[in-house]
C-alpha positions in Angstrom: -82.9 12.5 31.3 -83.0 11.6 27.8 -80.4 8.9 26.9 -79.9 7.9 30.7 -80.9 4.9 32.3 -84.4 4.2 33.0 -85.5 3.9 36.5 -88.0 1.7 35.9 -85.4 -1.2 34.3 -81.9 -1.8 35.9 -81.2 -4.1 32.3 -82.7 -2.3 29.3 -82.8 -5.0 25.9 -80.9 -4.1 22.9 -83.1 -5.7 20.7 -85.9 -2.1 21.1 -86.0 1.6 20.9 -87.5 2.2 24.2 -89.3 5.4 24.9 -90.5 6.6 28.0 -92.8 9.3 29.1 -92.9 10.9 25.9 -95.1 14.1 26.1 -94.1 16.1 22.6 -97.3 18.2 21.6 -100.3 16.2 22.2 -98.7 12.8 23.2 -99.9 11.9 26.9 -96.7 10.3 28.4 -95.9 7.8 25.5 -94.2 4.7 26.5 -93.6 2.0 24.1 -90.8 -0.4 23.1 -90.1 -0.8 19.3 -88.7 -3.7 17.7 -85.2 -3.4 16.2 -84.3 -4.8 12.5 -88.1 -5.0 11.9 -90.5 -2.9 9.6 -93.0 -0.8 12.4 -95.8 0.9 11.0 -97.3 3.9 13.2 -100.9 4.4 12.2 -103.9 6.4 13.3 -105.9 9.6 12.3 -104.5 12.6 11.2 -103.4 14.7 13.9 -103.2 11.9 16.6 -99.5 12.1 17.6 -98.0 9.6 14.8 -95.5 12.1 13.8 -94.7 13.6 17.2 -93.6 10.2 18.0 -91.6 9.2 15.4 -90.3 12.2 14.0 -90.5 14.9 16.9 -89.5 12.6 19.5 -87.3 9.4 18.1 -85.8 11.1 14.9 -84.9 14.2 16.6 -83.1 12.5 19.3 -81.3 10.3 17.2 -79.8 13.3 15.2 -79.2 15.4 18.4 -77.1 12.4 19.8 -75.3 11.5 16.1 -74.4 15.3 15.7 -73.2 15.4 19.3 -70.2 13.5 18.1 -69.0 15.6 15.4 -66.7 18.2 15.6 -67.6 21.9 17.0 -66.6 23.3 13.7 -69.0 20.6 11.5 -72.0 21.4 14.3 -71.7 25.1 13.2 -73.2 24.1 9.9 -75.9 21.5 11.2 -79.3 22.4 12.4 -79.5 21.9 16.2 -82.5 20.2 17.9 -83.8 20.6 21.2 -84.3 17.5 23.6 -87.5 16.2 23.3 -90.2 16.0 26.2 -89.6 12.4 27.1 -88.2 10.8 30.1 -85.8 8.4 28.2 -85.2 7.4 24.9 -83.1 4.4 24.8 -80.9 1.9 22.1 -81.3 4.5 19.4 -79.1 4.1 16.3 -78.2 6.5 13.4 -80.8 7.6 11.8 -81.9 7.7 7.7 -85.0 10.1 7.6 -86.8 10.2 4.4 -89.8 12.7 4.1 -92.0 14.4 2.2 -89.8 17.7 1.8 -89.1 18.8 -1.5 -86.0 17.7 -3.0 -85.0 21.1 -4.0 -81.1 21.5 -4.7 -81.9 24.4 -7.4 -82.0 24.6 -11.1 -78.7 22.3 -11.6 -80.2 19.4 -9.7 -81.7 16.8 -11.5 -82.7 13.0 -11.2 -79.1 12.1 -12.8 -77.3 14.3 -10.1 -79.6 13.5 -7.4 -79.0 9.7 -7.8 -75.4 9.9 -8.8 -76.4 8.3 -11.8 -75.0 10.7 -14.2 -71.4 10.5 -12.5 -71.4 7.1 -14.1 -72.7 8.1 -17.5 -70.3 11.2 -17.6 -67.4 8.5 -16.9 -68.7 6.2 -19.5 -68.5 9.0 -22.3 -65.2 10.1 -21.0 -63.9 6.5 -21.5 -65.7 5.2 -24.4 -67.3 8.2 -26.1 -65.6 9.4 -29.3 -64.5 11.8 -29.9 -63.1 12.0 -26.4 -63.7 15.8 -24.9 -61.5 14.8 -22.1 -61.8 14.5 -18.2 -64.9 13.3 -16.5 -65.9 16.8 -15.6 -65.7 18.0 -18.9 -69.1 16.2 -19.1 -70.6 17.8 -16.3 -72.9 21.0 -16.9 -72.3 22.3 -13.4 -68.3 23.3 -14.0 -67.1 26.0 -16.4 -65.2 23.0 -18.2 -68.2 21.4 -19.3 -71.2 24.0 -19.1 -72.8 25.8 -22.3 -71.4 29.3 -22.1 -74.5 30.8 -23.2 -76.9 29.3 -20.6 -73.6 28.8 -17.5 -75.7 24.9 -17.7 -79.0 25.9 -16.8 -80.2 24.8 -20.4 -82.6 27.9 -20.1 -82.1 31.7 -21.0 -83.6 34.8 -20.0 -83.6 37.3 -23.0 -85.5 40.5 -23.7 -88.9 39.3 -25.6 -89.2 41.6 -28.9 -93.0 41.3 -29.1 -92.8 42.8 -25.5 -90.2 45.5 -25.9 -92.2 47.0 -28.7 -95.9 47.3 -30.6 -95.6 46.5 -33.8 -99.1 48.3 -34.3 -97.5 52.0 -34.1 -95.1 54.1 -35.4 -92.1 55.7 -33.4 -93.9 58.7 -33.2 -96.3 57.2 -31.7 -94.7 55.7 -29.1 -94.1 52.0 -30.4 -91.3 51.5 -28.1 -92.6 50.4 -25.2 -90.1 50.5 -22.2 -89.9 53.1 -19.4 -88.2 56.2 -20.2 -88.5 55.9 -24.1 -91.6 58.5 -24.2 -91.5 59.9 -28.0 -89.1 63.1 -27.9 -86.7 61.5 -24.6 -83.1 61.1 -24.9 -83.6 57.3 -25.5 -85.9 57.7 -27.8 -84.2 60.0 -30.0 -81.4 57.2 -30.4 -84.2 55.5 -32.8 -86.3 58.5 -33.9 -83.3 61.0 -34.9 -81.1 58.0 -36.3 -82.3 58.4 -39.9 -82.3 54.8 -40.3 -86.3 54.8 -39.6 -89.2 56.7 -41.1 -90.4 58.1 -37.4 -94.5 57.9 -39.0 -94.1 54.5 -40.4 -95.4 51.5 -38.5 -93.4 49.0 -37.3 -95.5 46.3 -38.7 -94.8 48.0 -42.1 -91.1 47.4 -41.6 -88.9 45.1 -43.7 -87.4 42.4 -41.7 -84.2 44.1 -41.9 -85.2 47.2 -40.6 -87.2 45.6 -37.8 -83.7 43.7 -37.1 -81.8 46.9 -37.2 -84.5 48.5 -34.6 -83.9 45.7 -32.6 -80.5 44.3 -32.7 -78.5 46.9 -34.8 -75.2 48.8 -34.4 -72.5 50.8 -35.2 -73.0 54.6 -36.5 -73.5 57.8 -34.3 -76.7 59.4 -33.5 -77.0 63.1 -32.5 -79.6 63.3 -29.1 -80.8 66.8 -28.4 -81.2 68.0 -24.7 -81.9 71.6 -23.1 -78.1 71.8 -22.6 -77.1 71.1 -25.8 -76.5 68.4 -28.3 -74.6 64.8 -27.8 -73.5 62.2 -29.9 -74.3 58.2 -29.2 -73.4 55.1 -30.6 -76.1 53.8 -32.1 -77.5 50.7 -30.5 -80.9 48.3 -31.0 -83.7 48.6 -28.7 -83.1 44.9 -27.6 -79.1 44.8 -27.5 -79.1 47.8 -25.0 -82.0 46.8 -22.6 -79.4 43.6 -22.3 -76.3 45.4 -21.9 -78.0 48.0 -19.5 -80.6 45.9 -17.7 -79.9 41.9 -17.8 -76.2 42.4 -17.8 -75.8 43.8 -14.4 -76.4 43.1 -11.0 -80.4 43.1 -10.3 -79.9 42.2 -6.8 -79.0 46.0 -6.3 -82.4 46.8 -8.1 -85.6 47.6 -6.3 -88.3 45.0 -6.6 -90.5 47.3 -8.2 -87.9 48.0 -11.1 -87.1 44.0 -11.4 -90.9 43.5 -11.7 -91.0 46.0 -14.4 -88.3 44.3 -15.8 -89.9 41.0 -16.1 -92.9 42.1 -18.2 -90.2 42.8 -21.3 -88.3 39.1 -20.7 -89.1 35.7 -22.0 -87.5 32.5 -20.7 -87.1 29.7 -23.1 -84.6 26.9 -24.0 -81.1 28.1 -24.4 -80.4 28.2 -28.6 -76.8 27.5 -28.0 -77.1 24.1 -26.6 -80.9 23.4 -27.4 -81.8 22.8 -23.7 -78.8 20.1 -23.3 -77.0 22.4 -21.0 -73.5 21.2 -22.1 -71.0 22.9 -24.4 -70.4 21.8 -28.1 -67.0 20.0 -27.2 -69.2 17.6 -24.8 -72.1 17.0 -27.0 -69.9 16.0 -29.9 -69.0 12.8 -28.0 -71.1 10.0 -29.0 -71.4 6.5 -28.4 -73.5 4.3 -30.7 -74.7 7.6 -32.4 -75.9 9.2 -29.2 -74.2 12.0 -27.3 -74.7 11.9 -23.4 -77.6 14.6 -23.5 -79.5 11.7 -25.5 -79.0 9.5 -22.9 -80.2 11.6 -20.5 -83.1 13.1 -22.3 -84.4 9.0 -22.7 -87.0 7.8 -20.5 -85.2 5.5 -17.8 -86.7 2.3 -19.1 -85.7 3.4 -22.6 -81.9 4.1 -21.2 -81.7 0.7 -19.9 -82.3 -1.0 -23.6 -79.7 1.2 -24.9 -77.3 0.0 -22.2 -78.2 -3.5 -23.1 -77.1 -3.0 -26.5 -73.4 -2.0 -26.2 -71.2 -4.6 -26.5 -67.7 -3.3 -25.8 -66.4 -5.8 -23.4 -64.1 -3.2 -21.7 -67.3 -1.2 -20.9 -69.3 -3.9 -19.9 -68.8 -3.3 -16.4 -69.6 0.0 -16.2 -72.8 -0.4 -18.1 -73.8 -3.1 -15.5 -73.4 -0.4 -12.7 -75.4 2.3 -14.4 -78.0 -0.1 -15.2 -78.4 -1.9 -11.8 -78.8 2.1 -10.9 -81.4 2.8 -13.2 -83.0 -0.7 -12.7 -83.5 0.5 -8.7 -85.4 3.7 -10.2 -87.7 1.4 -12.4 -88.3 -0.8 -9.4 -89.7 1.7 -7.6 -92.1 2.6 -10.4 -90.2 6.0 -11.6 -89.0 4.3 -15.0 -90.9 7.0 -17.0 -88.6 9.7 -15.5 -85.5 10.7 -17.4 -82.2 11.8 -16.0 -82.1 15.3 -17.3 -85.6 15.7 -15.2 -85.3 18.9 -12.6 -85.8 17.6 -9.6 -87.6 21.0 -8.5 -90.6 19.6 -10.8 -90.7 16.3 -8.8 -93.7 15.7 -7.0 -93.3 14.9 -3.2 -93.7 11.3 -3.6 -91.3 11.1 -6.3 -88.8 13.0 -4.5 -89.4 10.7 -1.4 -88.8 7.5 -3.6 -85.5 8.8 -5.1 -83.9 9.2 -1.4 -85.1 5.9 -0.7 -83.0 4.6 -3.8 -79.9 6.3 -2.8 -80.1 4.7 0.2 -80.9 1.4 -0.9 -77.1 1.6 -2.5 -75.5 2.2 0.6 -73.7 -0.7 2.3 -73.9 0.8 5.9 -76.4 -1.2 8.1 -77.7 -1.1 11.6 -79.6 2.1 10.7 -82.9 3.3 11.8 -85.0 4.5 8.4 -87.9 6.4 8.9 -90.4 7.2 6.5 -92.9 10.0 6.2 -96.1 8.0 4.2 -93.7 6.9 1.3 -97.1 5.8 -0.3 -97.9 9.5 -1.4 -98.3 9.5 -4.9 -98.5 5.9 -6.0 -100.9 4.0 -7.6 -102.2 0.8 -5.8 -100.2 -0.9 -8.5 -96.9 0.5 -7.5 -97.6 0.1 -3.5 -96.2 -3.5 -4.0 -93.1 -2.4 -5.5 -92.6 0.2 -2.3 -93.1 -2.6 -0.2 -90.3 -4.8 -1.9 -87.7 -1.9 -1.1 -89.0 -1.5 2.6 -88.4 -5.2 3.1 -85.0 -5.0 1.3 -83.8 -2.5 4.0 -85.2 -4.4 6.6 -83.4 -7.6 5.4 -79.9 -5.7 5.2 -80.2 -5.2 8.9 -82.0 -1.8 9.4 -84.5 -1.3 11.4 -87.8 0.7 9.4 -90.2 3.3 11.1 -92.8 4.5 9.1 -95.9 6.3 9.1 -98.5 5.3 6.7 -102.3 5.5 6.0 -102.1 2.8 3.5 -103.7 -1.0 4.4 -101.4 -2.5 1.5 -98.5 -1.0 3.6 -99.7 -1.8 7.0 -100.1 -5.4 6.2 -96.5 -5.6 5.2 -95.2 -4.4 9.1 -93.7 -7.1 11.6 -95.3 -4.6 14.3 -97.6 -2.0 14.5 -98.4 1.0 16.9 -102.1 2.4 16.6 -102.1 6.4 17.8 -105.1 7.9 19.1 -107.7 7.3 19.7 -108.6 10.4 17.9 -106.9 13.6 17.2 -105.3 16.8 19.1 -106.5 16.9 22.5 -108.4 13.5 21.9 -105.4 11.6 21.0 -101.7 11.3 21.9 -102.0 7.8 23.2 -100.8 4.2 22.1 -104.5 2.6 21.6 -102.9 -0.6 20.1 -99.4 -2.4 19.5 -99.6 -5.6 17.5 -100.0 -7.9 14.4 -101.9 -6.7 11.4 -104.2 -9.4 11.8 -105.0 -8.7 15.3 -105.7 -4.5 14.4 -108.0 -5.5 12.0 -110.0 -6.8 15.1 -108.9 -4.1 17.3 -111.4 -1.7 18.5 -109.9 1.7 17.4 -110.6 3.7 14.1 -107.8 2.1 12.2 -109.4 -1.1 12.9 -112.7 -0.3 11.9 -111.3 1.4 8.8 -109.6 -1.8 7.7 -112.5 -4.2 8.4 -114.9 -1.6 6.6 -116.3 -3.3 3.3 -115.2 -1.5 0.4 -118.1 -0.6 -2.4 -118.5 1.1 -5.8 -121.1 3.7 -6.0 -124.1 2.8 -8.3 -126.1 6.2 -8.2 -124.4 8.9 -9.9 -125.1 12.6 -10.8 -125.8 14.1 -13.8 -123.8 16.5 -15.1 -125.2 19.7 -16.8 -122.1 20.7 -19.6 -118.5 20.0 -19.5 -115.5 21.9 -19.8 -113.5 20.8 -22.8 -109.8 20.3 -23.1 -108.8 19.9 -26.6 -105.5 18.5 -28.2 -103.1 18.7 -25.1 -99.6 17.8 -25.8 -97.9 18.8 -22.7 -95.2 16.5 -21.6 -96.4 12.7 -22.4 -99.7 14.0 -23.3 -100.5 12.6 -26.8 -103.0 14.8 -28.6 -105.7 14.4 -25.7 -109.0 16.0 -26.7 -111.5 14.9 -23.4 -114.7 16.7 -21.8 -114.9 17.3 -17.9 -118.2 17.0 -16.8 -119.4 20.1 -14.7 -121.5 20.0 -11.5 -120.5 16.6 -10.5 -117.2 14.7 -8.7 -115.1 13.9 -11.2 -111.6 11.9 -10.5 -108.7 12.0 -12.8 -106.9 8.6 -12.1 -103.9 6.7 -13.6 -100.5 5.4 -12.3 -97.4 7.7 -11.8 -96.4 9.4 -14.6 -99.6 8.5 -16.8 -100.2 12.4 -17.4 -102.9 13.3 -14.7 -101.0 16.3 -13.7 -99.9 17.2 -17.3 -103.6 17.3 -17.8 -105.3 19.0 -15.3 -102.7 21.1 -13.2 -100.8 22.1 -16.8 -103.6 22.3 -19.0 -106.8 22.4 -17.7 -105.6 25.0 -15.0 -103.9 27.3 -17.5 -107.1 27.4 -19.5 -109.3 28.0 -17.0 -107.8 30.5 -14.7 -111.1 30.8 -12.6 -110.7 27.4 -11.6 -109.9 27.2 -7.5 -106.7 25.0 -7.3 -105.9 23.6 -3.9 -102.4 21.6 -4.4 -100.0 20.2 -1.9 -97.6 23.1 -2.1 -96.4 24.1 1.4 -98.4 27.0 3.4 -95.8 30.2 3.4 -96.4 31.1 7.0 -94.0 32.5 9.3 -93.0 31.0 12.9 -95.9 32.8 14.5 -98.8 32.1 12.1 -101.5 30.1 13.6 -105.0 28.6 12.2 -106.6 31.9 13.1 -104.2 34.1 11.4 -104.1 32.1 8.5 -107.8 32.1 8.1 -108.0 35.4 8.6 -109.9 35.4 12.0 -107.6 37.6 14.1 -108.5 41.0 12.8 -112.2 40.7 13.5 -111.5 39.1 16.6 -109.1 41.9 17.9 -111.6 44.2 16.8 -114.6 42.5 18.7 -112.0 43.0 21.9 -111.4 46.3 21.3 -115.1 47.4 20.9 -116.0 45.2 24.2 -113.1 46.9 26.3 -112.4 50.3 24.8 -108.6 49.5 23.9 -106.9 49.2 20.7 -107.3 46.2 18.4 -103.1 46.2 18.6 -103.4 45.5 22.4 -104.9 42.0 21.2 -102.1 40.7 19.4 -98.8 38.7 20.6 -97.2 40.3 17.6 -97.6 43.6 18.9 -97.9 46.1 22.1 -99.9 43.5 24.0 -97.4 40.8 23.9 -95.6 39.6 27.2 -92.3 41.5 27.5 -90.6 38.4 28.7 -91.2 36.1 26.0 -91.8 38.5 23.2 -95.1 37.0 22.3 -93.7 33.5 21.9 -95.0 31.8 25.0 -91.6 30.2 25.4 -88.2 31.4 25.8 -85.3 30.1 23.5 -82.1 29.9 24.9 -79.2 29.5 22.0 -75.4 29.4 22.8 -73.3 28.3 20.0 -72.4 25.1 19.1 -75.0 24.0 22.0 -78.6 22.7 21.4 -81.1 25.5 21.8 -82.9 25.2 25.1 -87.1 26.4 25.5 -88.2 27.1 28.5 -91.7 28.1 29.4 -92.4 31.8 29.7 -93.4 32.3 33.7 -94.0 35.7 33.3 -97.4 35.3 31.1 -97.7 31.5 31.7 -97.0 30.6 28.0 -100.1 32.6 27.1 -98.0 35.1 24.8 -99.8 38.3 26.3 -99.1 40.7 29.2 -100.9 40.7 32.3 -102.7 43.8 31.5 -104.0 42.4 28.3 -105.3 39.1 30.0 -107.8 40.8 32.1 -109.5 42.4 29.2 -112.2 40.1 28.4 -115.1 39.3 25.6 -118.1 37.8 26.7 -116.0 36.3 30.2 -113.1 35.4 27.6 -109.6 36.9 27.4 -107.8 36.8 24.1 -105.7 34.0 25.6 -108.8 31.9 26.3 -110.3 32.5 22.5 -107.1 31.3 21.1 -106.9 28.1 23.5 -110.4 27.5 22.3 -110.9 24.7 19.5 -112.4 25.6 16.2 -115.7 23.4 17.5 -116.1 25.5 20.5 -115.0 28.7 19.2 -118.1 28.3 16.3 -120.3 28.2 19.4 -118.5 31.2 20.7 -118.7 33.9 17.7 -122.1 34.2 16.5 -120.8 37.1 14.3 -121.3 36.2 10.6 -117.9 36.5 9.1 -116.2 35.0 11.8 -118.9 32.1 11.9 -118.4 31.3 8.5 -114.9 30.9 8.4 -115.1 28.8 11.6 -117.6 26.5 10.1 -114.9 25.8 7.2 -112.5 24.6 9.9 -115.4 22.4 11.2 -116.1 21.0 7.9 -112.8 20.0 6.8 -112.3 18.0 9.8 -110.3 20.3 12.2 -112.9 21.0 14.8 -110.4 19.7 17.4 -107.7 22.6 16.4 -107.0 25.5 18.5 -107.1 28.4 16.8 -103.7 29.4 18.5 -101.6 26.5 17.9 -98.4 26.7 16.1 -99.1 26.2 12.2 -95.8 24.6 12.4 -96.9 21.8 14.7 -99.6 20.7 12.3 -99.5 17.6 10.4 -99.1 17.1 6.7 -102.8 16.3 6.2 -104.1 19.0 8.6 -102.0 21.7 6.4 -103.7 20.6 3.1 -107.3 20.9 4.7 -106.7 24.3 6.2 -105.6 25.2 3.0 -108.6 24.0 1.5 -110.8 25.6 4.4 -109.9 29.1 2.8 -111.5 28.1 -0.5 -115.0 26.5 0.9 -117.4 29.6 0.4 -118.2 29.9 -3.2 -121.1 28.7 -5.2 -120.5 27.6 -9.2 -116.9 27.6 -9.0 -114.7 24.8 -10.2 -112.2 23.0 -7.5 -109.7 21.1 -8.5 -108.1 19.1 -5.6 -104.6 17.3 -5.9 -104.3 14.1 -4.2 -106.7 15.7 -1.3 -106.4 12.3 0.6 -102.5 13.0 1.3 -101.9 12.2 4.9 -105.4 11.2 5.6 -106.7 8.2 8.0 -109.2 6.1 6.6 -111.9 7.9 8.6 -110.7 11.0 7.4 -111.2 10.2 4.0 -115.3 9.7 4.8 -115.0 13.4 6.3 -113.3 14.6 2.5 -115.7 12.5 0.5 -118.7 14.6 2.7 -116.8 17.5 2.2 -116.8 17.2 -1.6 -120.2 15.9 -1.5 -121.3 19.3 -0.2 -119.5 21.4 -2.7 -121.1 19.6 -5.4 -124.4 20.0 -3.8 -123.9 23.8 -3.6 -123.8 23.8 -7.2 -120.0 23.4 -7.8 -117.5 21.4 -10.1 -115.2 19.2 -8.1 -112.5 17.7 -9.9 -109.9 15.3 -8.0 -106.6 14.1 -9.2 -106.4 11.0 -7.0 -105.0 7.2 -6.3 -107.2 6.5 -3.2 -109.7 4.0 -4.3 -112.3 5.1 -2.3 -112.4 8.6 -3.4 -112.3 6.8 -7.1 -115.6 4.5 -6.3 -117.3 7.6 -4.8 -117.0 9.8 -8.0 -119.5 10.6 -10.3 -117.1 9.8 -13.1 -113.7 9.0 -13.9 -111.4 9.9 -16.4 -108.6 7.4 -16.2 -105.3 8.1 -18.2 -102.5 5.5 -19.4 -102.0 2.7 -19.9 -98.8 3.3 -18.1 -96.2 6.0 -17.3 -94.0 8.2 -19.4 -94.1 7.3 -22.7 -96.4 4.4 -22.4 -98.9 7.0 -20.7 -100.5 9.9 -21.8 -103.6 8.6 -23.2 -107.3 8.7 -22.1 -108.0 5.0 -21.1 -111.3 5.4 -20.1 -114.3 8.0 -19.4 -117.5 7.2 -17.4 -118.7 6.2 -14.1 -117.1 4.0 -11.9 -119.6 1.1 -12.0 -118.7 0.9 -15.7 -114.8 1.0 -15.1 -115.0 -2.4 -12.6 -115.9 -3.8 -16.2 -112.9 -2.3 -18.0 -110.7 -4.8 -19.5 -107.1 -2.7 -19.8 -107.4 -0.2 -17.3 -105.1 -0.5 -14.4 -107.5 1.5 -12.2 -110.6 -0.8 -13.0 -107.6 -3.9 -11.9 -107.3 -2.7 -8.8 -111.2 -1.4 -8.1 -111.9 -5.1 -9.1 -109.5 -6.4 -6.7 -110.4 -4.3 -3.5 -114.2 -5.2 -4.2 -113.2 -8.6 -4.1 -111.0 -8.6 -0.9 
């Protein structure tokens, strides 16, 4: 029983977290001791079982037992966790889980509110600003006392767009009003055509400014409208004003999706004209310290705000300024000094969000905790990994246990203890293949050991481009009038430190200007709890049709979401029992033996295999089983992206981050002559998996495609044909092209940070 005394030992050492007989997902009865108050890094190929040990076993059981100490009323508001599949998990401490899930928080969440730094800034202006707006909450954009009354503290407003409401190339009689229901002669149209204010045959482009404003926003006077049953006098109201009153200023949740979609065609979202995006009311914005208001502070890059605080000399304020500066320094130390306090958390990358979560915990005085990190190096340039390592060491040195799932050799190197999981992925993994130090791992006969021993080389033969895709005068975010050509027909890496402008240049400019480009980013896969690789890749419909043709039955019979599902478990393969305030219990469905289908369906076969047999096949075996062209091509993409071990029916929710990204990429591989844009595709990839990715990208280029990669991984950079390096640093110190050329020439560049680390890795 989990949490009970192990039968193997009468006395359990308390300086370790002990896991016995863990069998979550692909784990093969794993047992191990993890030292407390140390940094333990878990390594292994994608899908090997690292996350199954750390997150699905240790983290889940820690949370489950912690939540069990809370009153029933509190439990009702917390997520419920099922007991992990393990014989015992001993000596757990309270967990702090810092994963890569988007920070979220809605449109009112900013870097300042998430880190609680904005609360201290509000106190600063309430106490030492002039003229004072009163209490601290009067400087909050999340309460009525402080928010801008026109945008409700969001800094953005949604308004009727005049250029979308009317066609200025037409007259009223020609149908200049584009809104539904305003056909020429209709009642709504008559409000303007019969008003006597405008010449119905005059094109709107010929209106004076006064006439055009009157058409859109005018008011006053009556207009006689003619209907079949008589006439009616209505108050005159401009087109934009009426649309705003009748459509925007009502509860749109009662409208159909079709109606809301129609409305969106006539709207524009932009900076609130009242507060100019500052979110606050005029009283809060009038308060200043040394000539700057609170919005000015929030808009400053964090490193610049630190300098502003250094200039404050009021002795009474020095205690508060020191506290704010210390908090800001933590953000800068993790490599996020280019952010501003007003940056929306929804716009942060997964890596940026994870690092901000770390900062919150570093300020805590709690000790004896277990901190669990999911690839904290994601999104970090090699220059900034050292800063991350310092934070991990600081957490450990305060008296905490730190567990890290990681692929980056620089992070693995600082571990006090390493657990390597594998040897491969899926059914070929799930075992602990190494435990020990970094030096011993480098000599170990495992894929991770082999990857660490592999020499780092920079490519010296490059493909030639046959043209370029031009970006001209880009000024989005911190980009400084950037003009650059991206070569076609080759592999190009976009590099630079976090915040240098890589994503702004490619995602916000290039992809927008080249909508035909295939953009594979890191956003989550929209999939239901019943989704599988087979459903996501569109394999199920043709498979069901093949079974229907072979058996003479309906295709719907071969779906576990339809009539073919096991009646006992409704096609889930398990039976989930939930009772108020108690942990859910999942049990194996004995009726279908966990295979999801009814007995009747399982007797129907295609080439000797039932539909359940097919869903249990790996992508590699399925490739041989299905010679049909459409199926074979899609299955080949799964194998090409290194997911050959994945079963067709595995739940998408059980896939690792690296697996989810690669399966997304697999849906886009059948094109030729296309432009592919990949946003950090090495996220979640083991060193050996990077080789598979490089081979995949080479194959795309060799088939006549252009591949553009936003990337920090130096193996990818060194393998590229061309590099565009941005910087020289992040935020206001970035946004420029530092270098364009081959990775071989980048080695010699005197100022590029990417070039510097290429030289370091090559020399190591």
